[in-house]
N, C-alpha and C positions, 0 to 999 in steps of 0.2 A: 315568616311571614310576608316579609319584603318582595317575595319574587312573585306573590301573588298580582301583586300592583300592574304590573305589566301585561299579565293575563286578563286581570280584569277590564285594564282598559283596552284591548285588543277584543275584545267581547262588546265592548260599546262599539265598536268600528263596523263589526260585522252585522250589518242590519239589511234584510231583505228590504228591496224598493229603494233602499240610498246609497248602498255600494255594489250592492250587486243584484241581480234578477235572476230567477229562473223558469225557464219558459221549454218550450218543446225540445231546444234542442241542445237542452242542458242551464249550465250555469253560466252567465254573461255578467262581467264587471260592468259598472257604472260610470267611474270613477277614471276619466281619462284625461290626455295632457297636465296631468299633475306629476311631481316627483316627490320622492320621499327621500330624507336623509338623518339617518342613524347614529348617533357618537354613543359609541360604546367604551365602557372601561374592562378591563380584563385581569386578572392576577398573572396569569401567562401569556403565551402566543400560541392561536390554535390558527394560524396559516399554513397553506398548502406544505406538507412536509413536517411538520412541527411533532416533537418527541410528546405533545401534551394529546393528542388525538385528535379528531375531525372537529372543525365548526360544524355546529349545529343551528347556531342561531343565524346567522344571514342566509342559509337556504329557507328557513323555516320564514323569516320577515318576507324574503322575495316571494316566497309562495300566498301568502296569506296578503300582501300586497298587491303581487299580479293577481288573485282573483278577483282584487277589485279593477284591475283594469290600468294601474299604477307600473308600468315598466322599466322606469327611469328611477331605480333605487340605489343610491350611494351609502356606504359604510365609511365611517372613521372612527377605525377603534385604537384605543389607548390601550396596548398591549405591555406586557411584562412589569405591572405595578407593583406585584411583591415579589417576583423569579425574576427582574431583570432589571437593569437600568432606569429606574423611575422618571430620573429626570428626562433625559434623552428619549424616552417615548413621548412624553407631554409635549416636548418641544416640536417631533415629527407630527403627532393631530394637529397641532398648533400650524404648522406649515400646512399640512392638508385641506386644514380649511379655511386658508386664507387663499388657497389654490381654487378651491371649489367654490369662494363666494366671486370670486374674480370671474368665474364662468357661468354663474348660478342665472 
């Protein structure tokens, strides 16, 4: 049931006249000059070349927010929470967040 919450959240963001418009030229995003940051937790590691398969989450969110006009999308993924070194993963994510915060 918890997986429906992000879907419902995204459906609240997808609004004609607010986040995008449809005209003769097609769909055009209305949210420009904004950034998006996603902090995720994952059991495994879905980075390029991972044995767990392809990452579907990042491309999906980039496509949704890109359709709004938000091209600057950052991800901080806390990987391997179950299948790896949990503490190392959390520390790496915290370091990534500190670096992002310094340049945000």
